[in-house]
TIROLUM-720609 format. One record per residue: residue number from 1; residue in three letters; x, z negated, y negated of N, C-alpha, C in turn. Coordinates in nm, 2 decimals. Layout:
N
i = NUM | aa = ALA | n.xx = X | n.zz = Z | n.yy = Y | ca.xx = X | ca.zz = Z | ca.yy = Y | c.xx = X | c.zz = Z | c.yy = Y .
...
# end
This chain:
87
i = 1 | aa = UNK | n.xx = 9.72 | n.zz = -14.94 | n.yy = -13.45 | ca.xx = 9.58 | ca.zz = -14.95 | ca.yy = -13.52 | c.xx = 9.59 | c.zz = -14.98 | c.yy = -13.67 .
i = 2 | aa = UNK | n.xx = 9.69 | n.zz = -15.04 | n.yy = -13.71 | ca.xx = 9.70 | ca.zz = -15.06 | ca.yy = -13.86 | c.xx = 9.72 | c.zz = -14.93 | c.yy = -13.93 .
i = 3 | aa = UNK | n.xx = 9.80 | n.zz = -14.84 | n.yy = -13.88 | ca.xx = 9.82 | ca.zz = -14.72 | ca.yy = -13.93 | c.xx = 9.69 | c.zz = -14.64 | c.yy = -13.94 .
i = 4 | aa = UNK | n.xx = 9.61 | n.zz = -14.64 | n.yy = -13.83 | ca.xx = 9.47 | ca.zz = -14.58 | ca.yy = -13.85 | c.xx = 9.39 | c.zz = -14.64 | c.yy = -13.97 .
i = 5 | aa = UNK | n.xx = 9.40 | n.zz = -14.77 | n.yy = -13.97 | ca.xx = 9.32 | ca.zz = -14.84 | ca.yy = -14.09 | c.xx = 9.37 | c.zz = -14.80 | c.yy = -14.22 .
i = 6 | aa = UNK | n.xx = 9.51 | n.zz = -14.80 | n.yy = -14.24 | ca.xx = 9.56 | ca.zz = -14.76 | ca.yy = -14.37 | c.xx = 9.54 | c.zz = -14.60 | c.yy = -14.39 .
i = 7 | aa = UNK | n.xx = 9.52 | n.zz = -14.52 | n.yy = -14.29 | ca.xx = 9.50 | ca.zz = -14.39 | ca.yy = -14.32 | c.xx = 9.36 | c.zz = -14.37 | c.yy = -14.37 .
i = 8 | aa = UNK | n.xx = 9.25 | n.zz = -14.42 | n.yy = -14.31 | ca.xx = 9.13 | ca.zz = -14.40 | ca.yy = -14.35 | c.xx = 9.09 | c.zz = -14.47 | c.yy = -14.48 .
i = 9 | aa = UNK | n.xx = 9.14 | n.zz = -14.59 | n.yy = -14.51 | ca.xx = 9.14 | ca.zz = -14.67 | ca.yy = -14.64 | c.xx = 9.21 | c.zz = -14.57 | c.yy = -14.74 .
i = 10 | aa = UNK | n.xx = 9.31 | n.zz = -14.51 | n.yy = -14.72 | ca.xx = 9.37 | ca.zz = -14.41 | ca.yy = -14.81 | c.xx = 9.30 | c.zz = -14.30 | c.yy = -14.85 .
i = 11 | aa = UNK | n.xx = 9.22 | n.zz = -14.25 | n.yy = -14.74 | ca.xx = 9.13 | ca.zz = -14.12 | ca.yy = -14.76 | c.xx = 9.01 | c.zz = -14.16 | c.yy = -14.84 .
i = 12 | aa = UNK | n.xx = 8.98 | n.zz = -14.28 | n.yy = -14.83 | ca.xx = 8.84 | ca.zz = -14.32 | ca.yy = -14.90 | c.xx = 8.83 | c.zz = -14.29 | c.yy = -15.05 .
i = 13 | aa = UNK | n.xx = 8.75 | n.zz = -14.21 | n.yy = -15.08 | ca.xx = 8.73 | ca.zz = -14.17 | ca.yy = -15.22 | c.xx = 8.82 | c.zz = -14.08 | c.yy = -15.27 .
i = 14 | aa = UNK | n.xx = 8.92 | n.zz = -14.01 | n.yy = -15.20 | ca.xx = 9.01 | ca.zz = -13.91 | ca.yy = -15.24 | c.xx = 8.95 | c.zz = -13.78 | c.yy = -15.23 .
i = 15 | aa = UNK | n.xx = 9.01 | n.zz = -13.69 | n.yy = -15.34 | ca.xx = 8.96 | ca.zz = -13.56 | ca.yy = -15.34 | c.xx = 9.09 | c.zz = -13.46 | c.yy = -15.33 .
i = 16 | aa = UNK | n.xx = 9.06 | n.zz = -13.35 | n.yy = -15.28 | ca.xx = 9.17 | ca.zz = -13.25 | ca.yy = -15.26 | c.xx = 9.19 | c.zz = -13.17 | c.yy = -15.39 .
i = 17 | aa = UNK | n.xx = 9.32 | n.zz = -13.18 | n.yy = -15.44 | ca.xx = 9.36 | ca.zz = -13.11 | ca.yy = -15.58 | c.xx = 9.42 | c.zz = -12.98 | c.yy = -15.54 .
i = 18 | aa = UNK | n.xx = 9.35 | n.zz = -12.87 | n.yy = -15.56 | ca.xx = 9.42 | ca.zz = -12.75 | ca.yy = -15.52 | c.xx = 9.52 | c.zz = -12.71 | c.yy = -15.61 .
i = 19 | aa = UNK | n.xx = 9.54 | n.zz = -12.76 | n.yy = -15.73 | ca.xx = 9.66 | ca.zz = -12.71 | ca.yy = -15.81 | c.xx = 9.77 | c.zz = -12.77 | c.yy = -15.79 .
i = 20 | aa = UNK | n.xx = 9.77 | n.zz = -12.89 | n.yy = -15.70 | ca.xx = 9.92 | ca.zz = -12.96 | ca.yy = -15.66 | c.xx = 9.96 | c.zz = -12.92 | c.yy = -15.54 .
i = 21 | aa = UNK | n.xx = 10.09 | n.zz = -12.91 | n.yy = -15.51 | ca.xx = 10.16 | ca.zz = -12.88 | ca.yy = -15.38 | c.xx = 10.14 | c.zz = -13.01 | c.yy = -15.30 .
i = 22 | aa = UNK | n.xx = 10.11 | n.zz = -12.98 | n.yy = -15.16 | ca.xx = 10.13 | ca.zz = -13.08 | ca.yy = -15.08 | c.xx = 10.24 | c.zz = -13.16 | c.yy = -15.06 .
i = 23 | aa = UNK | n.xx = 10.26 | n.zz = -13.27 | n.yy = -15.02 | ca.xx = 10.38 | ca.zz = -13.34 | ca.yy = -14.98 | c.xx = 10.35 | c.zz = -13.45 | c.yy = -14.90 .
i = 24 | aa = UNK | n.xx = 10.45 | n.zz = -13.50 | n.yy = -14.81 | ca.xx = 10.45 | ca.zz = -13.59 | ca.yy = -14.71 | c.xx = 10.54 | c.zz = -13.72 | c.yy = -14.76 .
i = 25 | aa = UNK | n.xx = 10.48 | n.zz = -13.83 | n.yy = -14.76 | ca.xx = 10.56 | ca.zz = -13.94 | ca.yy = -14.79 | c.xx = 10.55 | c.zz = -14.04 | c.yy = -14.68 .
i = 26 | aa = UNK | n.xx = 10.66 | n.zz = -14.08 | n.yy = -14.62 | ca.xx = 10.65 | ca.zz = -14.19 | ca.yy = -14.51 | c.xx = 10.67 | c.zz = -14.33 | c.yy = -14.57 .
i = 27 | aa = UNK | n.xx = 10.57 | n.zz = -14.39 | n.yy = -14.56 | ca.xx = 10.55 | ca.zz = -14.53 | ca.yy = -14.62 | c.xx = 10.63 | c.zz = -14.64 | c.yy = -14.55 .
i = 28 | aa = UNK | n.xx = 10.70 | n.zz = -14.61 | n.yy = -14.44 | ca.xx = 10.75 | ca.zz = -14.71 | ca.yy = -14.38 | c.xx = 10.90 | c.zz = -14.72 | c.yy = -14.42 .
i = 29 | aa = UNK | n.xx = 10.95 | n.zz = -14.64 | n.yy = -14.51 | ca.xx = 11.08 | ca.zz = -14.65 | ca.yy = -14.57 | c.xx = 11.06 | c.zz = -14.66 | c.yy = -14.72 .
i = 30 | aa = UNK | n.xx = 11.16 | n.zz = -14.72 | n.yy = -14.80 | ca.xx = 11.15 | ca.zz = -14.73 | ca.yy = -14.95 | c.xx = 11.16 | c.zz = -14.58 | c.yy = -15.01 .
i = 31 | aa = UNK | n.xx = 11.23 | n.zz = -14.51 | n.yy = -14.96 | ca.xx = 11.26 | ca.zz = -14.37 | ca.yy = -15.01 | c.xx = 11.17 | c.zz = -14.27 | c.yy = -14.98 .
i = 32 | aa = UNK | n.xx = 11.07 | n.zz = -14.29 | n.yy = -14.88 | ca.xx = 10.96 | ca.zz = -14.22 | ca.yy = -14.85 | c.xx = 10.99 | c.zz = -14.10 | c.yy = -14.76 .
i = 33 | aa = UNK | n.xx = 11.12 | n.zz = -14.12 | n.yy = -14.70 | ca.xx = 11.16 | ca.zz = -14.01 | ca.yy = -14.60 | c.xx = 11.14 | c.zz = -14.07 | c.yy = -14.46 .
i = 34 | aa = UNK | n.xx = 11.10 | n.zz = -13.98 | n.yy = -14.36 | ca.xx = 11.10 | ca.zz = -14.02 | ca.yy = -14.22 | c.xx = 11.22 | c.zz = -14.04 | c.yy = -14.15 .
i = 35 | aa = UNK | n.xx = 11.24 | n.zz = -14.14 | n.yy = -14.08 | ca.xx = 11.35 | ca.zz = -14.16 | ca.yy = -14.00 | c.xx = 11.30 | c.zz = -14.22 | c.yy = -13.86 .
i = 36 | aa = UNK | n.xx = 11.35 | n.zz = -14.18 | n.yy = -13.74 | ca.xx = 11.30 | ca.zz = -14.21 | ca.yy = -13.60 | c.xx = 11.33 | c.zz = -14.38 | c.yy = -13.60 .
i = 37 | aa = UNK | n.xx = 11.42 | n.zz = -14.43 | n.yy = -13.67 | ca.xx = 11.44 | ca.zz = -14.58 | ca.yy = -13.67 | c.xx = 11.32 | c.zz = -14.65 | c.yy = -13.73 .
i = 38 | aa = UNK | n.xx = 11.28 | n.zz = -14.58 | n.yy = -13.84 | ca.xx = 11.18 | ca.zz = -14.65 | ca.yy = -13.91 | c.xx = 11.04 | c.zz = -14.65 | c.yy = -13.83 .
i = 39 | aa = UNK | n.xx = 11.02 | n.zz = -14.54 | n.yy = -13.76 | ca.xx = 10.90 | ca.zz = -14.52 | ca.yy = -13.67 | c.xx = 10.91 | c.zz = -14.63 | c.yy = -13.56 .
i = 40 | aa = UNK | n.xx = 11.01 | n.zz = -14.64 | n.yy = -13.51 | ca.xx = 11.03 | ca.zz = -14.73 | ca.yy = -13.38 | c.xx = 11.01 | c.zz = -14.87 | c.yy = -13.44 .
i = 41 | aa = UNK | n.xx = 11.07 | n.zz = -14.90 | n.yy = -13.55 | ca.xx = 11.03 | ca.zz = -15.04 | ca.yy = -13.61 | c.xx = 10.88 | c.zz = -15.06 | c.yy = -13.63 .
i = 42 | aa = UNK | n.xx = 10.82 | n.zz = -14.96 | n.yy = -13.70 | ca.xx = 10.68 | ca.zz = -14.98 | ca.yy = -13.72 | c.xx = 10.59 | c.zz = -14.99 | c.yy = -13.59 .
i = 43 | aa = UNK | n.xx = 10.65 | n.zz = -14.93 | n.yy = -13.49 | ca.xx = 10.56 | ca.zz = -14.93 | ca.yy = -13.36 | c.xx = 10.58 | c.zz = -15.06 | c.yy = -13.28 .
i = 44 | aa = UNK | n.xx = 10.70 | n.zz = -15.12 | n.yy = -13.29 | ca.xx = 10.73 | ca.zz = -15.25 | ca.yy = -13.22 | c.xx = 10.71 | c.zz = -15.38 | c.yy = -13.28 .
i = 45 | aa = UNK | n.xx = 10.69 | n.zz = -15.36 | n.yy = -13.42 | ca.xx = 10.69 | ca.zz = -15.49 | ca.yy = -13.49 | c.xx = 10.54 | c.zz = -15.54 | c.yy = -13.53 .
i = 46 | aa = UNK | n.xx = 10.51 | n.zz = -15.65 | n.yy = -13.54 | ca.xx = 10.40 | ca.zz = -15.71 | ca.yy = -13.57 | c.xx = 10.31 | c.zz = -15.75 | c.yy = -13.46 .
i = 47 | aa = UNK | n.xx = 10.21 | n.zz = -15.84 | n.yy = -13.48 | ca.xx = 10.12 | ca.zz = -15.87 | ca.yy = -13.38 | c.xx = 10.02 | c.zz = -15.76 | c.yy = -13.33 .
i = 48 | aa = UNK | n.xx = 9.95 | n.zz = -15.75 | n.yy = -13.22 | ca.xx = 9.86 | ca.zz = -15.66 | ca.yy = -13.19 | c.xx = 9.74 | c.zz = -15.68 | c.yy = -13.29 .
i = 49 | aa = UNK | n.xx = 9.67 | n.zz = -15.57 | n.yy = -13.34 | ca.xx = 9.55 | ca.zz = -15.58 | ca.yy = -13.42 | c.xx = 9.43 | c.zz = -15.56 | c.yy = -13.36 .
i = 50 | aa = UNK | n.xx = 9.31 | n.zz = -15.61 | n.yy = -13.40 | ca.xx = 9.20 | ca.zz = -15.59 | ca.yy = -13.34 | c.xx = 9.15 | c.zz = -15.44 | c.yy = -13.38 .
i = 51 | aa = UNK | n.xx = 9.06 | n.zz = -15.40 | n.yy = -13.31 | ca.xx = 9.00 | ca.zz = -15.25 | ca.yy = -13.32 | c.xx = 8.95 | c.zz = -15.23 | c.yy = -13.44 .
i = 52 | aa = UNK | n.xx = 8.99 | n.zz = -15.12 | n.yy = -13.53 | ca.xx = 8.94 | ca.zz = -15.12 | ca.yy = -13.67 | c.xx = 8.81 | c.zz = -15.03 | c.yy = -13.69 .
i = 53 | aa = UNK | n.xx = 8.72 | n.zz = -15.06 | n.yy = -13.60 | ca.xx = 8.58 | ca.zz = -14.98 | ca.yy = -13.61 | c.xx = 8.53 | c.zz = -14.97 | c.yy = -13.75 .
i = 54 | aa = UNK | n.xx = 8.52 | n.zz = -15.09 | n.yy = -13.82 | ca.xx = 8.45 | ca.zz = -15.08 | ca.yy = -13.95 | c.xx = 8.54 | c.zz = -14.99 | c.yy = -14.04 .
i = 55 | aa = UNK | n.xx = 8.66 | n.zz = -14.98 | n.yy = -14.04 | ca.xx = 8.76 | ca.zz = -14.91 | ca.yy = -14.13 | c.xx = 8.74 | c.zz = -14.76 | c.yy = -14.08 .
i = 56 | aa = UNK | n.xx = 8.71 | n.zz = -14.73 | n.yy = -13.96 | ca.xx = 8.69 | ca.zz = -14.59 | ca.yy = -13.92 | c.xx = 8.56 | c.zz = -14.53 | c.yy = -13.95 .
i = 57 | aa = UNK | n.xx = 8.45 | n.zz = -14.61 | n.yy = -13.93 | ca.xx = 8.32 | ca.zz = -14.55 | ca.yy = -13.93 | c.xx = 8.25 | c.zz = -14.58 | c.yy = -14.08 .
i = 58 | aa = UNK | n.xx = 8.30 | n.zz = -14.67 | n.yy = -14.15 | ca.xx = 8.23 | ca.zz = -14.70 | ca.yy = -14.28 | c.xx = 8.29 | c.zz = -14.65 | c.yy = -14.40 .
i = 59 | aa = UNK | n.xx = 8.38 | n.zz = -14.54 | n.yy = -14.39 | ca.xx = 8.45 | ca.zz = -14.49 | ca.yy = -14.51 | c.xx = 8.38 | c.zz = -14.37 | c.yy = -14.54 .
i = 60 | aa = UNK | n.xx = 8.39 | n.zz = -14.31 | n.yy = -14.66 | ca.xx = 8.33 | ca.zz = -14.19 | ca.yy = -14.69 | c.xx = 8.42 | c.zz = -14.07 | c.yy = -14.66 .
i = 61 | aa = UNK | n.xx = 8.43 | n.zz = -14.02 | n.yy = -14.55 | ca.xx = 8.51 | ca.zz = -13.92 | ca.yy = -14.51 | c.xx = 8.42 | c.zz = -13.83 | c.yy = -14.41 .
i = 62 | aa = UNK | n.xx = 8.46 | n.zz = -13.71 | n.yy = -14.39 | ca.xx = 8.38 | ca.zz = -13.62 | ca.yy = -14.30 | c.xx = 8.38 | c.zz = -13.69 | c.yy = -14.16 .
i = 63 | aa = UNK | n.xx = 8.26 | n.zz = -13.67 | n.yy = -14.09 | ca.xx = 8.26 | ca.zz = -13.74 | ca.yy = -13.95 | c.xx = 8.35 | c.zz = -13.70 | c.yy = -13.86 .
i = 64 | aa = UNK | n.xx = 8.39 | n.zz = -13.57 | n.yy = -13.87 | ca.xx = 8.48 | ca.zz = -13.52 | ca.yy = -13.77 | c.xx = 8.62 | c.zz = -13.59 | c.yy = -13.79 .
i = 65 | aa = UNK | n.xx = 8.65 | n.zz = -13.63 | n.yy = -13.91 | ca.xx = 8.78 | ca.zz = -13.71 | ca.yy = -13.94 | c.xx = 8.77 | c.zz = -13.85 | c.yy = -13.87 .
i = 66 | aa = UNK | n.xx = 8.64 | n.zz = -13.93 | n.yy = -13.89 | ca.xx = 8.63 | ca.zz = -14.03 | ca.yy = -13.82 | c.xx = 8.64 | c.zz = -14.03 | c.yy = -13.67 .
i = 67 | aa = UNK | n.xx = 8.57 | n.zz = -13.94 | n.yy = -13.61 | ca.xx = 8.58 | ca.zz = -13.91 | ca.yy = -13.48 | c.xx = 8.72 | c.zz = -13.90 | c.yy = -13.43 .
i = 68 | aa = UNK | n.xx = 8.80 | n.zz = -13.82 | n.yy = -13.50 | ca.xx = 8.94 | ca.zz = -13.80 | ca.yy = -13.47 | c.xx = 9.02 | c.zz = -13.93 | c.yy = -13.47 .
i = 69 | aa = UNK | n.xx = 8.99 | n.zz = -14.01 | n.yy = -13.57 | ca.xx = 9.05 | ca.zz = -14.14 | ca.yy = -13.59 | c.xx = 9.01 | c.zz = -14.22 | c.yy = -13.48 .
i = 70 | aa = UNK | n.xx = 8.90 | n.zz = -14.23 | n.yy = -13.45 | ca.xx = 8.85 | ca.zz = -14.30 | ca.yy = -13.31 | c.xx = 8.92 | c.zz = -14.27 | c.yy = -13.19 .
i = 71 | aa = UNK | n.xx = 8.92 | n.zz = -14.14 | n.yy = -13.16 | ca.xx = 9.01 | ca.zz = -14.09 | ca.yy = -13.04 | c.xx = 9.14 | c.zz = -14.14 | c.yy = -13.05 .
i = 72 | aa = UNK | n.xx = 9.20 | n.zz = -14.11 | n.yy = -13.18 | ca.xx = 9.35 | ca.zz = -14.14 | ca.yy = -13.18 | c.xx = 9.38 | c.zz = -14.28 | c.yy = -13.15 .
i = 73 | aa = UNK | n.xx = 9.29 | n.zz = -14.36 | n.yy = -13.20 | ca.xx = 9.32 | ca.zz = -14.51 | ca.yy = -13.20 | c.xx = 9.32 | c.zz = -14.55 | c.yy = -13.03 .
i = 74 | aa = UNK | n.xx = 9.22 | n.zz = -14.49 | n.yy = -12.95 | ca.xx = 9.24 | ca.zz = -14.50 | ca.yy = -12.82 | c.xx = 9.33 | c.zz = -14.42 | c.yy = -12.75 .
i = 75 | aa = UNK | n.xx = 9.40 | n.zz = -14.34 | n.yy = -12.81 | ca.xx = 9.51 | ca.zz = -14.25 | ca.yy = -12.75 | c.xx = 9.45 | c.zz = -14.15 | c.yy = -12.67 .
i = 76 | aa = UNK | n.xx = 9.33 | n.zz = -14.10 | n.yy = -12.72 | ca.xx = 9.25 | ca.zz = -14.00 | ca.yy = -12.64 | c.xx = 9.23 | c.zz = -13.87 | c.yy = -12.72 .
i = 77 | aa = UNK | n.xx = 9.31 | n.zz = -13.87 | n.yy = -12.82 | ca.xx = 9.30 | ca.zz = -13.74 | ca.yy = -12.90 | c.xx = 9.36 | c.zz = -13.63 | c.yy = -12.82 .
i = 78 | aa = UNK | n.xx = 9.30 | n.zz = -13.52 | n.yy = -12.83 | ca.xx = 9.35 | ca.zz = -13.39 | ca.yy = -12.75 | c.xx = 9.46 | c.zz = -13.32 | c.yy = -12.82 .
i = 79 | aa = UNK | n.xx = 9.58 | n.zz = -13.35 | n.yy = -12.78 | ca.xx = 9.70 | ca.zz = -13.27 | ca.yy = -12.84 | c.xx = 9.72 | c.zz = -13.14 | c.yy = -12.77 .
i = 80 | aa = UNK | n.xx = 9.81 | n.zz = -13.05 | n.yy = -12.81 | ca.xx = 9.83 | ca.zz = -12.94 | ca.yy = -12.75 | c.xx = 9.88 | c.zz = -12.94 | c.yy = -12.60 .
i = 81 | aa = UNK | n.xx = 9.96 | n.zz = -13.04 | n.yy = -12.58 | ca.xx = 10.01 | ca.zz = -13.05 | ca.yy = -12.45 | c.xx = 9.89 | c.zz = -13.11 | c.yy = -12.35 .
i = 82 | aa = UNK | n.xx = 9.80 | n.zz = -13.18 | n.yy = -12.40 | ca.xx = 9.70 | ca.zz = -13.24 | ca.yy = -12.31 | c.xx = 9.60 | c.zz = -13.12 | c.yy = -12.29 .
i = 83 | aa = UNK | n.xx = 9.58 | n.zz = -13.04 | n.yy = -12.41 | ca.xx = 9.49 | ca.zz = -12.91 | ca.yy = -12.36 | c.xx = 9.54 | c.zz = -12.83 | c.yy = -12.26 .
i = 84 | aa = UNK | n.xx = 9.68 | n.zz = -12.80 | n.yy = -12.29 | ca.xx = 9.74 | ca.zz = -12.72 | ca.yy = -12.18 | c.xx = 9.73 | c.zz = -12.76 | c.yy = -12.03 .
i = 85 | aa = UNK | n.xx = 9.75 | n.zz = -12.90 | n.yy = -12.01 | ca.xx = 9.74 | ca.zz = -12.96 | ca.yy = -11.88 | c.xx = 9.61 | c.zz = -12.94 | c.yy = -11.83 .
i = 86 | aa = UNK | n.xx = 9.48 | n.zz = -12.94 | n.yy = -11.91 | ca.xx = 9.36 | ca.zz = -12.93 | ca.yy = -11.87 | c.xx = 9.33 | c.zz = -12.77 | c.yy = -11.82 .
i = 87 | aa = UNK | n.xx = 9.41 | n.zz = -12.69 | n.yy = -11.89 | ca.xx = 9.39 | ca.zz = -12.54 | ca.yy = -11.84 | c.xx = 9.31 | c.zz = -12.46 | c.yy = -11.93 .
# end
């Protein structure tokens, strides 16, 4: 849930800059690169957090992003494999 909080707090007040190329930075490592080991560490470390409802619903982002964050926090976001199972 901390990841969802950080995600929405990071989006708050941001604007898309069309002149810049997109890039991905993994904040769990110093170099910014993704490693499975760093993902595992981020998932198993730390105490369980309380539900971040104020972080999800009180930021200035599109409502569909808040709704997706809400679903993702509960593990209910429809992914491609879940949609295929539904038919």
